[in-house]
C-alpha positions in Angstrom: 92.2 139.1 66.9 93.2 139.0 70.5 96.8 139.9 69.9 95.8 143.2 68.3 94.1 144.2 71.6 97.5 144.2 73.3 98.4 147.8 72.4 102.2 147.4 72.2 104.6 147.6 69.3 105.8 144.2 70.3 102.4 142.5 69.8 103.4 141.3 66.4 105.5 138.6 68.1 102.4 137.6 70.1 100.5 136.6 67.0 102.7 133.6 67.0 100.8 132.4 70.0 97.7 131.6 67.9 98.4 127.9 68.2 98.5 128.3 72.0 95.2 130.1 72.0 93.7 127.4 69.8 95.1 124.6 72.0 93.6 126.2 75.1 90.2 126.5 73.4 90.4 122.9 72.3 91.4 121.7 75.8 88.5 123.7 77.4 86.0 122.2 74.9 87.3 118.7 75.5 87.1 119.1 79.2 83.4 120.1 78.8 82.8 117.0 76.6 84.5 114.8 79.2 82.3 116.1 81.9 79.1 115.9 79.8 79.6 112.5 78.3 82.4 110.4 79.8 83.0 111.0 83.5 80.9 109.0 85.8 78.2 110.6 88.0 80.1 109.2 91.0 83.2 111.4 90.1 81.0 114.5 89.3 79.2 114.1 92.6 82.4 113.9 94.5 83.7 117.2 93.0 80.3 118.8 93.1 80.0 118.3 96.8 82.8 121.0 97.2 81.3 123.5 94.7 78.5 126.0 95.0 76.8 124.9 91.7 77.1 121.1 92.0 77.5 119.4 88.6 77.2 122.6 86.7 80.0 124.0 88.7 82.2 121.0 87.8 81.8 121.7 84.1 82.4 125.4 84.4 85.5 125.0 86.6 86.9 122.1 84.5 86.6 124.1 81.3 88.3 127.1 82.9 91.2 125.1 84.3 91.8 123.3 81.0 91.4 126.7 79.2 94.3 128.2 81.1 96.5 125.2 81.9 99.2 126.3 79.3 99.1 130.0 80.0 102.7 129.7 81.2 103.8 129.1 77.7 103.4 132.8 77.2 106.9 133.3 78.7 110.4 133.9 77.3 111.6 130.7 79.0 109.2 128.7 76.9 109.3 130.6 73.6 113.1 130.5 73.6 112.9 126.9 72.6 112.1 128.0 69.0 115.4 129.6 67.9 113.9 131.9 65.3 111.6 133.4 67.9 114.6 134.3 70.1 115.9 136.6 67.4 112.4 138.1 66.8 111.9 138.6 70.6 115.2 140.4 70.9 114.5 142.6 67.8 111.1 143.5 69.3 112.7 144.4 72.6 111.0 141.6 74.5 114.3 140.2 75.7 117.8 141.6 75.6 119.7 138.3 75.0 120.4 136.1 72.0 120.5 132.9 74.1 119.2 132.2 77.6 121.6 134.2 79.9 122.1 131.4 82.4 121.2 127.8 83.2 118.0 128.5 85.0 115.8 128.3 81.9 115.3 124.6 82.5 113.9 125.3 85.9 111.4 127.8 84.6 109.0 125.2 83.3 105.8 126.4 81.7 103.5 124.5 84.1 105.2 126.3 87.1 104.7 129.7 85.3 101.1 128.7 84.8 100.8 127.9 88.5 102.1 131.3 89.5 100.0 133.1 86.9 96.8 131.5 88.1 97.7 132.2 91.7 98.3 135.9 91.0 95.2 136.2 88.9 92.9 134.7 91.6 94.6 136.6 94.4 93.7 139.8 92.5 90.1 138.6 91.9 89.5 137.7 95.6 91.7 140.5 97.0 93.7 138.0 99.0 96.2 135.2 98.3 95.4 133.6 101.6 92.1 132.0 100.6 92.6 128.2 100.2 90.9 128.2 96.8 93.6 130.4 95.3 96.5 128.0 95.9 94.3 125.0 95.3 93.2 125.9 91.8 96.7 127.1 91.0 98.1 123.7 92.1 95.6 121.9 89.8 96.8 123.9 86.8 100.4 123.4 87.8 99.9 119.6 87.9 99.0 119.1 84.3 102.3 117.4 83.5 101.6 114.8 86.1 103.6 116.2 89.1 102.2 119.0 91.3 104.6 121.9 92.0 106.8 122.0 95.1 107.2 125.2 97.1 111.0 125.6 96.6 110.6 125.2 92.8 107.9 127.9 92.8 110.0 130.3 94.8 112.9 129.8 92.4 110.8 130.4 89.3 109.2 133.4 90.9 112.6 135.0 91.3 113.5 134.6 87.6 111.5 137.5 86.3 113.5 137.9 83.1 112.7 134.3 82.1 109.1 134.4 83.3 108.5 137.6 81.5 107.1 141.0 82.6 105.2 143.7 80.9 103.6 142.5 77.6 104.2 138.9 78.8 102.1 139.5 81.9 99.4 141.2 79.8 99.3 138.3 77.4 98.9 135.8 80.3 96.2 138.0 81.8 94.4 138.0 78.5 94.2 134.2 78.4 93.1 134.1 82.0 90.4 136.7 81.6 89.2 135.3 78.3 88.7 131.8 79.9 86.8 133.4 82.8 83.9 134.7 80.7 80.7 133.7 82.5 82.4 132.5 85.7 81.2 134.3 88.9 84.4 134.2 90.9 82.8 135.8 93.9 80.8 132.6 94.4 84.1 130.7 94.9 85.4 133.0 97.7 84.5 130.6 100.5 85.1 127.4 98.6 87.5 124.8 100.0 88.3 122.0 97.6 89.2 118.7 99.3 92.3 117.0 98.1 90.2 114.3 96.3 88.4 117.0 94.4 91.6 118.7 93.4 93.1 115.4 92.2 90.0 114.6 90.1 90.1 118.1 88.6 93.8 117.8 87.8 93.1 114.5 86.1 90.4 116.1 83.9 92.9 118.8 82.9 95.6 116.2 82.1 93.2 114.2 79.9 91.9 117.3 78.1 95.5 118.4 77.5 96.4 115.0 76.1 93.4 114.7 73.8 93.7 118.3 72.6 97.4 117.9 71.9 96.8 115.0 69.6 97.4 116.4 66.2 95.5 113.5 64.5 92.4 114.7 66.4 93.0 118.4 66.6 95.4 119.5 63.8 97.8 122.4 64.6 97.0 125.8 63.2 100.2 127.1 61.6 98.9 130.4 60.2 98.9 133.7 62.2 95.2 134.0 61.7 92.6 131.2 62.0 90.9 130.0 58.7 88.0 132.2 57.7 85.6 129.3 57.9 86.9 128.2 61.3 84.3 126.7 63.6 85.3 125.5 67.1 82.2 123.4 67.6 82.8 121.5 64.4 86.4 121.1 65.2 85.5 119.6 68.6 82.9 117.3 67.1 85.3 116.0 64.5 88.1 115.4 67.0 85.8 113.7 69.5 84.4 111.5 66.8 87.8 110.5 65.6 88.8 109.6 69.2 85.7 107.4 69.4 85.7 106.5 73.1 83.4 103.7 73.9 80.1 104.6 75.6 79.7 104.6 79.4 78.0 101.8 81.2 74.7 102.9 82.8 74.1 100.3 85.4 70.7 99.2 86.6 69.7 97.9 90.0 69.4 94.2 90.5 65.9 94.2 92.0 64.4 91.7 94.3 64.8 88.7 92.0 68.4 87.9 92.6 67.9 84.3 91.3 66.9 85.7 87.9 69.8 88.1 87.8 72.2 85.3 88.6 70.9 83.0 85.9 71.0 85.9 83.3 74.6 86.8 84.1 76.2 83.4 84.9 74.3 80.3 84.3 70.9 80.1 82.7 70.5 76.5 83.8 71.3 77.1 87.5 68.7 76.6 90.2 69.4 80.1 91.4 71.7 82.3 93.4 73.5 80.9 96.5 73.0 82.5 100.0 76.2 84.5 99.9 75.2 86.0 96.5 71.7 86.9 97.7 73.0 88.4 100.9 75.6 90.5 99.1 73.0 92.0 96.8 70.7 92.7 99.7 73.4 94.4 101.7 74.5 96.5 98.7 70.8 97.5 98.3 70.4 98.5 101.9 73.5 100.5 102.9 72.8 104.2 103.1 76.2 105.5 101.8 79.0 104.2 99.7 81.2 102.0 101.8 83.4 99.0 102.2 81.9 95.5 102.1 84.0 92.4 103.2 82.7 89.0 102.1 84.2 86.1 103.9 83.0 82.7 102.7 84.5 79.2 101.9 86.4 78.4 98.8 83.9 77.6 96.0 81.0 79.3 97.7 80.5 81.8 94.8 82.2 84.9 96.2 83.3 86.2 92.8 79.7 86.1 91.5 78.5 87.7 94.7 81.0 90.5 94.3 80.0 91.2 90.7 76.3 91.2 91.5 76.9 93.5 94.5 79.0 95.7 92.2 76.1 96.1 89.8 73.8 97.2 92.7 76.3 99.6 94.2 77.2 101.1 90.8 73.5 101.8 90.0 72.9 103.3 93.5 75.9 105.6 93.7 76.7 106.5 90.2 79.7 104.4 89.3 80.1 103.5 85.6 82.5 100.7 85.9 84.2 98.0 88.0 87.8 97.3 88.8 88.6 93.7 89.8 92.0 93.2 91.4 93.7 89.8 91.9 97.0 88.6 93.4 98.9 87.5 90.3 99.0 87.6 86.6 97.8 84.0 86.4 94.7 84.6 88.6 94.1 87.8 86.6 94.2 86.0 83.3 91.9 83.3 84.6 89.4 85.9 85.8 89.4 87.9 82.6 87.3 85.4 80.7 84.8 85.2 83.5 84.4 88.9 83.8 84.3 89.4 80.0 81.4 87.0 79.9 79.6 88.9 82.7 80.1 92.2 81.0 78.5 90.9 77.8 75.5 89.9 79.8 75.1 93.2 81.6 72.1 95.4 81.1 72.7 99.2 80.8 75.0 99.1 77.8 74.3 101.4 74.9 76.9 100.1 72.4 80.3 98.8 73.2 81.8 99.4 76.7 85.5 99.4 77.3 87.3 96.6 79.0 91.0 96.3 79.9 93.3 93.6 81.1 95.8 95.4 83.3 99.1 93.8 83.8 102.5 93.7 82.2 101.7 90.7 79.9 98.2 91.7 78.8 99.2 91.8 75.2 99.9 88.0 75.4 96.3 87.2 76.3 94.6 86.2 73.1 91.0 86.9 74.3 92.0 90.4 75.4 94.0 91.1 72.2 91.0 90.0 70.2 89.0 92.9 71.7 91.4 95.7 70.8 89.6 98.1 68.6 90.2 101.5 67.2 87.4 104.1 67.3 84.9 105.4 66.4 82.2 103.2 68.0 78.6 103.1 67.2 76.4 104.8 69.8 73.8 102.0 70.0 73.9 98.2 70.1 71.8 98.1 66.9 74.6 99.6 64.8 77.5 97.8 66.5 76.8 94.5 68.2 80.2 94.3 69.9 79.4 94.4 73.6 82.9 95.1 74.9 86.1 96.4 73.4 89.6 97.2 74.5 90.0 100.8 73.1 93.4 101.6 71.6 93.6 105.0 73.3 93.0 103.5 76.8 95.9 101.1 76.5 99.2 101.8 78.4 100.3 102.1 82.0 98.8 105.5 82.6 95.4 105.2 80.9 94.4 101.5 81.2 92.7 102.1 84.5 90.3 104.6 82.9 88.4 101.8 81.0 85.0 101.0 82.3 85.8 97.4 83.3 89.4 96.7 84.4 90.7 93.2 85.4 94.2 93.7 86.8 96.7 92.6 89.3 96.6 94.1 92.8 99.6 96.2 91.9 97.4 98.3 89.7 95.4 99.3 92.8 98.4 99.6 95.1 100.0 102.0 92.7 97.3 104.5 93.7 99.0 104.7 97.1 102.5 105.2 95.6 103.9 108.7 95.1 104.4 108.7 91.3 104.0 110.7 88.1 100.4 111.0 86.8 99.1 109.5 90.0 95.9 111.6 89.5 94.9 109.4 86.5 95.1 106.2 88.6 92.9 107.9 91.1 90.4 109.0 88.5 90.4 105.4 87.2 89.3 104.1 90.6 87.1 107.0 91.7 84.4 106.3 89.0 84.1 102.6 89.7 83.2 99.9 92.2 86.5 98.3 93.3 86.6 94.6 94.0 89.7 93.1 95.5 90.0 89.3 95.7 92.1 87.1 97.9 92.6 90.0 100.3 94.1 87.6 102.9 97.1 87.1 100.5 98.7 90.5 101.0 101.6 90.8 103.5 102.5 93.5 105.9 104.4 95.6 103.3 101.6 95.5 100.7 99.0 96.1 103.3 100.4 99.5 104.1 99.7 100.5 100.5 96.3 98.7 100.5 95.3 100.6 103.7 96.3 103.9 102.2 94.4 103.3 99.0 91.3 102.3 101.0 91.7 105.5 102.9 91.6 107.5 99.6 88.8 105.4 98.2 86.8 106.2 101.3 87.4 109.9 100.7 86.3 109.5 97.1 83.1 107.7 98.3 84.0 104.7 96.1 82.1 101.5 97.0 84.7 98.7 97.6 84.1 94.9 97.9 86.8 92.8 99.5 86.8 89.0 99.2 88.5 86.3 101.3 88.0 82.8 102.4 88.4 84.1 105.9 90.2 86.9 107.8 91.6 87.2 111.3 89.4 89.5 113.4 92.1 92.1 113.7 92.7 92.2 110.0 89.0 92.7 109.3 88.9 95.6 111.8 92.0 97.1 110.2 90.5 97.1 106.7 87.2 98.6 107.8 89.1 101.3 109.8 91.4 102.1 106.8 88.4 102.8 104.6 86.3 105.0 106.9 88.8 106.3 109.4 86.7 105.0 112.3 87.6 102.7 115.1 86.2 99.2 114.6 85.7 96.7 117.3 87.7 93.5 116.9 84.8 91.0 116.6 86.1 87.6 117.4 82.8 85.8 117.8 81.3 86.4 114.4 79.7 83.3 112.9 81.1 82.2 109.5 80.4 82.9 106.6 80.0 86.6 107.2 79.6 89.9 105.3 80.7 93.1 107.1 80.3 96.7 106.1 82.0 100.0 107.1 80.6 102.9 109.0 77.5 102.0 111.0 76.7 99.3 108.4 75.4 95.9 109.4 77.1 92.6 109.8 75.4 89.7 108.1 76.1 86.2 109.4 75.2 83.5 106.9 74.3 79.9 107.2 77.1 77.5 106.5 76.9 75.7 103.2 75.5 72.2 103.5 76.7 69.6 103.2 80.2 70.4 104.2 83.4 68.3 103.6 85.2 66.2 106.2 88.9 66.0 105.5 90.9 63.3 107.3 94.4 64.5 108.3 97.5 62.3 108.0 100.9 63.5 109.3 103.8 62.0 107.3 107.6 62.0 107.6 109.2 64.3 105.0 110.9 61.7 102.9 110.1 60.7 99.3 109.8 57.0 99.9 107.0 57.7 102.4 105.3 60.0 99.9 105.4 57.3 97.2 104.0 54.6 99.5 101.2 56.9 100.6 100.1 57.7 97.1 100.5 54.1 96.1 98.1 53.0 98.9 95.4 55.6 98.3 95.5 55.6 94.5 95.5 51.8 94.2 92.2 52.0 92.3 93.1 55.1 90.5 92.3 58.8 91.2 93.9 62.2 91.0 96.2 63.7 93.6 98.0 67.0 94.1 101.2 67.4 96.0 101.8 71.0 97.1 105.3 72.2 98.0 106.5 75.5 99.3 109.5 75.9 97.1 110.3 75.1 93.4 113.3 73.0 94.4 111.0 70.7 96.6 108.5 70.5 93.7 111.3 69.3 91.3 112.7 66.8 93.8 109.3 65.3 94.5 108.5 65.2 90.8 111.7 63.3 89.9 110.8 60.6 92.4 107.2 60.3 91.4 108.0 60.1 87.7 110.4 57.3 88.5 107.7 55.4 90.2 104.5 56.3 88.5 105.8 57.1 85.0 106.2 60.4 83.2 102.7 60.3 81.6 101.1 60.2 85.1 102.8 63.2 86.6 102.4 66.9 85.8 104.6 69.7 87.3 103.4 73.2 87.8 105.3 76.2 89.3 106.3 79.7 88.5 109.7 78.8 86.9 108.4 77.8 83.5 108.3 80.0 80.4 105.1 82.1 80.5 103.8 80.3 77.4 104.6 76.9 78.8 102.9 77.8 82.2 99.8 78.9 80.3 99.7 75.6 78.4 100.1 73.6 81.7 97.3 75.6 83.3 95.1 74.9 80.3 95.8 71.2 80.5 95.1 71.1 84.2 91.7 72.8 83.7 90.9 70.4 80.9 91.6 67.5 83.2 90.6 68.7 86.7 88.3 71.7 86.0 84.5 71.6 86.6 83.9 69.9 83.2 87.3 68.2 83.0 87.9 64.8 81.5 89.8 63.2 84.3 92.5 60.5 83.7 92.2 57.3 85.6 95.4 58.0 87.5 97.3 61.3 87.7 99.5 63.3 90.2 100.1 67.0 90.0 103.1 68.3 91.8 102.9 72.1 92.2 104.1 75.1 94.2 101.8 77.7 95.8 100.4 78.5 92.3 97.7 75.9 92.8 96.3 77.9 95.8 94.7 80.6 93.8 95.1 80.3 90.0 92.8 77.5 89.0 89.4 76.1 89.6 90.6 72.5 89.9 89.5 69.5 92.0 91.5 66.6 93.3 90.7 63.3 95.1 93.7 63.3 97.4 96.1 66.0 98.7 99.6 66.1 100.2 100.8 69.5 101.3 103.8 71.1 103.0 103.0 72.7 106.3 102.1 76.4 105.6 100.4 79.2 107.5 96.9 78.1 108.5 94.9 80.2 106.1 97.0 78.9 103.2 96.6 75.3 104.2 92.8 75.9 104.3 93.0 77.6 100.9 94.8 74.6 99.5 92.2 72.3 100.9 89.7 74.2 98.8 91.1 72.2 95.8 90.2 68.9 97.5 86.8 67.4 96.7 85.8 70.8 95.3 83.4 69.5 92.6 80.6 66.9 92.8 81.8 63.8 91.0 82.1 60.0 91.4 85.5 59.0 92.8 87.3 55.7 93.2 86.5 53.9 96.5 89.8 54.5 98.4 89.4 58.3 97.8 85.7 58.8 98.4 86.7 60.2 101.7 88.6 63.5 101.4 92.1 63.1 102.8 95.1 65.3 103.2 98.6 64.4 104.3 100.7 67.0 106.0 104.4 66.9 105.3 107.3 69.4 105.2 108.3 69.2 108.9 111.6 68.0 110.4 109.9 65.7 113.0 106.3 65.5 114.0 107.4 64.3 117.5 109.7 67.3 118.1 109.0 70.0 120.6 108.2 72.2 118.9 107.4 70.9 115.5 109.4 72.9 113.0 108.9 73.2 109.2 111.7 72.3 106.9 114.2 75.2 106.2 112.8 75.9 102.7 109.4 76.7 104.1 110.8 78.8 106.9 112.6 80.8 104.4 109.4 81.6 102.6 107.0 82.2 105.5 109.1 82.6 108.6 109.0 80.7 111.9 106.1 82.4 113.7 103.1 81.5 111.6 104.4 78.1 110.8 104.8 77.3 114.5 101.3 78.4 115.2 100.0 76.4 112.3 101.9 73.4 113.5 100.6 73.8 117.0 97.0 73.5 115.7 97.6 70.8 113.1 100.0 68.6 115.1 97.3 68.1 117.8 96.7 64.3 118.0 93.0 65.0 118.7 92.6 66.9 115.4 92.5 64.0 112.9 89.6 65.5 110.9 88.8 69.0 109.7 85.2 69.9 109.1 85.0 72.4 106.3 83.8 75.1 106.2 82.9 74.9 110.0 86.5 74.8 111.1 87.8 77.5 108.8 87.1 80.6 110.9 88.0 79.2 114.3 91.3 77.8 113.0 92.3 81.1 111.3 91.2 83.1 114.3 93.4 81.0 116.7 96.3 80.9 114.3 96.5 84.7 114.1 95.6 85.4 117.7 98.2 86.2 120.3 97.0 83.6 122.8 99.5 80.8 123.5 99.2 77.7 121.5 100.7 74.2 121.8 102.3 72.4 124.7 104.3 74.4 127.4 107.5 73.0 125.9 106.9 75.0 122.8 106.5 78.3 124.6 110.0 79.7 124.5 110.5 79.0 120.8 107.1 80.5 119.9 107.7 83.7 122.0 111.0 84.2 120.3 109.5 83.6 116.9 106.7 86.0 117.6 109.1 88.7 118.8 111.2 88.3 115.6 108.2 88.4 113.4 107.0 91.6 115.1 110.4 93.2 114.7 110.5 92.3 111.0 106.9 93.7 110.6 108.0 97.0 112.0 110.9 97.2 109.6 108.6 96.3 106.6 106.1 99.0 107.7 108.8 101.6 107.9 110.2 100.5 104.5 106.8 100.9 102.9 106.5 104.5 104.1 109.3 105.7 101.9 107.1 106.4 98.9 103.7 106.0 100.5 101.2 108.7 99.6 100.1 111.0 102.4 96.6 110.8 103.9 93.9 113.1 102.4 94.4 115.8 105.0 92.3 118.9 105.6 90.4 120.9 103.0 92.8 123.8 103.4 95.6 121.9 101.6 96.5 122.2 98.0 98.3 119.7 95.7 101.6 121.4 96.3 104.2 118.7 97.2 101.5 116.0 96.9 104.0 113.5 95.3 107.2 115.1 96.6 110.1 112.7 96.8 108.2 110.1 94.8 109.4 107.3 92.5 108.8 109.1 89.2 107.1 106.9 86.7 105.8 103.6 87.7 104.8 100.7 85.4 103.8 97.1 85.1 107.3 95.6 84.9 108.7 93.4 87.7 110.7 96.5 88.8 107.5 98.5 89.0 105.7 95.8 91.0 108.7 95.7 93.4 107.7 99.2 94.5 104.5 98.0 96.2 105.6 94.4 97.0 108.0 93.5 99.7 111.4 91.9 99.0 113.3 91.5 95.9 111.3 90.4 92.9 112.8 87.5 91.1 114.6 88.6 87.9 112.6 88.0 84.7 114.4 87.3 81.5 113.5 86.7 77.8 114.5 83.2 76.7 115.8 82.5 73.2 117.9 79.8 71.7 121.1 80.3 69.8 123.8 78.0 68.5 126.2 78.1 65.5 124.9 79.0 62.0 121.3 78.9 63.0 121.6 82.1 65.0 119.1 83.3 67.5 115.6 81.7 67.3 112.5 81.3 69.4 112.7 78.2 71.7 112.3 75.1 69.6 109.6 73.4 71.8 106.9 76.2 72.0 104.7 74.9 69.2 104.1 76.4 65.8 106.1 79.5 66.6 109.1 77.5 67.9 112.4 77.7 66.1 111.5 81.0 64.4 114.6 82.9 63.3 115.1 86.2 65.2 116.7 89.0 63.1 119.4 90.9 64.8 119.9 93.6 62.2 116.4 95.1 62.0 113.4 95.8 64.2 111.2 93.0 65.5 107.7 92.8 64.1 104.7 93.0 66.4 103.6 89.4 65.9 107.1 88.0 66.5 107.5 90.3 69.5 104.4 88.8 71.1 105.9 85.3 70.6 109.2 86.3 72.2 107.5 88.1 75.0 105.6 85.0 75.9 109.0 83.3 76.5 109.7 85.2 79.7 111.1 83.2 82.6 111.7 84.1 86.3 115.2 83.2 87.5 115.7 81.6 91.0 115.7 84.1 93.8 119.3 83.1 94.6 120.2 84.9 91.3 117.9 87.9 92.0 119.2 89.2 95.3 120.5 92.7 95.2 124.1 91.5 95.8 123.9 89.1 92.8 121.2 90.4 90.5 123.1 93.4 89.2 126.0 91.1 88.2 123.6 88.7 86.5 122.1 91.5 84.5 125.6 92.6 83.6 126.5 89.1 82.6 123.5 89.0 80.3 124.3 92.3 78.5 126.3 90.6 75.7 123.0 88.9 74.7 121.4 92.2 73.9 119.4 92.1 70.6 119.3 95.6 68.9 116.0 94.8 67.2 114.3 94.4 70.6 114.8 98.1 71.4 111.9 99.1 69.1 109.4 96.9 70.8 107.7 98.0 74.1 107.2 94.3 74.9 111.0 93.5 74.6 113.0 96.6 75.3 115.1 96.8 78.4 114.6 93.1 79.3 117.6 90.9 79.9 118.0 88.1 77.4 119.0 84.5 78.4 120.3 82.5 75.5 120.0 78.7 75.8 122.0 76.3 73.7 120.4 73.4 71.7 120.2 71.3 74.9 118.4 74.0 76.8 121.5 75.0 78.9 123.3 78.2 79.8 126.0 79.2 82.3 126.0 82.6 84.0 129.0 83.8 85.9 128.9 85.9 89.1 132.4 86.5 90.4 133.8 83.1 91.2 130.3 81.5 91.2 128.8 79.8 88.2 125.0 79.4 87.8 124.4 76.4 85.6 120.9 76.6 84.2 118.9 73.9 82.4 115.4 74.3 81.0 113.6 71.0 81.3 110.3 70.7 79.5 108.8 68.7 82.3 110.4 70.3 85.4 110.9 73.9 84.3 114.1 75.7 85.0 116.6 73.8 87.1 119.7 75.5 88.4 122.9 74.5 90.1 125.5 76.7 91.7 129.2 75.9 91.5 
């Protein structure tokens, strides 16, 4: 027994540390199993590049770090937390106090003591504390609670010798450190310098090993002073690992030369074959020498998603990734993508049993397809025993572990969080470091979000993670910025690239592709911004039927237009879609739109959809005619991607694709200005440049996709646009936009993770002054998105004797009584959580939002506290007519939920 080797009369107290000894043994064994069976070769290669023994060195070092991570628990400051041990320590002469002598005990955390103990141990082994490896390994151990140590905290702890423990305490810690070092040749590490990425990955291995080994269901605690006589560590590990039952890793295979066959096998057995962008993406992925960044720019509907997934297969097989992370702008686009990716995963070769998939956003538990995959281990090792191709493993759910699944479909926030100083950041990095990362709609991220995106790309480049970015088109400067962010180089701003194009980082090639043929000619009409004109335009072009979409830049404009169109065309012929519906109602609207206007939709003879920007990205829908508010050029083009998108027979008046531009004060003005609501969303600068290009009388037809790249390039260039009479207004708008951009960049830096830095640095202070925990709530998303997120509330109904209930109109679960005196069951919690609603931004501004939250506090439902889906969320109670009043000072917000129009608000 190890404690008996500590020749001191006080050693009888140390026998109470047997559970600690066992936990360290368990953690070391689990770390070895993680390295052997679960971590991707890509991760092991990245760490192994910094070690003298490559992959073998990763295993040995990981086991040692996990085997000593809690050595700091052998200290009075930790043991004092068990009152009976305080008395025994005092009686044995280990301490001379009955209670901690001062308030510093809380500062002497065991992970900091572990850091100091490892640093001292390695300094003795190497004969110097100045070698980088000493502080680097100490900082990895000190990070196992999710936050690396800070120097000031370490100095304070080091000064508290009475609480850290000397004498027998030091000998006990030394015993653990030496015991774990058996077989390690420390002299081989003397000249090692671990890069920050390697330290982060090692720290994440220690965190996971600690969490798994601390799970009493997997590794039961040993209460006795001596281990059981028949104790067998190997059997204990095998039993715990089997109970955990993590899904198997994906072992990707290369696509090969027949891309057409791969495409048909994954996506469409009846297809003729892969499109040019898909073939080119695979060929470029197969040809690049090192992991890098690939940017695919191609028209809407050209097959970029399939191109990215096929390229991800090839990149994963070549560079050792065992998963793919696919990031999208919104929850709606993410949900829409989940089914497509799930289908692809099921068709993938290289699976040996079920692989793990995860839908990563705050409302993932409301997605029925995802919830249907949730399984609890163990899982069969081969497909013959378990035919389930993909599962959502219970242990990998949650904000800190979801990114560790093999295939993750999530909002862009989940990627941007990797650039945010926050607790357990190392797990987010591990989740990305073993994958190919695909980011869709990369043009949609503003200046603030781009600071986080650039920093994440910088770290992904350091981890050697292959990344694929997708966009309809990018300004040349933006393309160069993204490439430089990944590889740290200086990239020429190439303004003359032909479109479509695929670019790669480093010295990689640029591939210019042939334009898809035939293209689409879109006739442009410019209309006054009045509803009578809108009605007349639609009347004329839909005289023989057809399906039109009217796109507005604000919810209020959507609702105003919808009212007028319903009045003229009838309620059955108009559908409204925007972000201010209940989440469940919005999902139902999206489903109906896909049923009518999707690739296989059953189209009505006449129908008009009035929508906000949600129609730009969320749905694969197709319309015969479009009316859109003026918007930045790339967004106008994105909207046009929903016009004549699919091959179909259309009524004669709409066989020619046609789009009417509205949302300006006066097309004859100098300059042409967008309506105030649009300027409030996008600012003047980009709208003026878009107007200068689209107001040109000579531009009555757009040729898509030929005109996409030239128009976007000119819109985002600095060269003057428009008549000379516009110049002063455009210069002022550009200066204002530049000033605001500087402010937003500065604001983003507050919690932005530092760059990788040199290989002499440790993890000390890595997330200093961070945000603490981060999550998938609107508040969490606001940390990586600019501006104030609109306030999200849970909507219930309540009136008189009926009490609180789910909204009456939501289908079979509507009108369900909500208990206020007991916990909410999981099934009902899902129903209620689907009834979330975003309040208008006027109610969400910092000056108002706090008062609104305060006004909603009387609606608190005690039973919601027990549910992770419901707790801490404001509750809005509507009456039987769908109305509510919220008071903010002397202002009253009068809210009405209309089943057709969504939330309508009035301020009095």
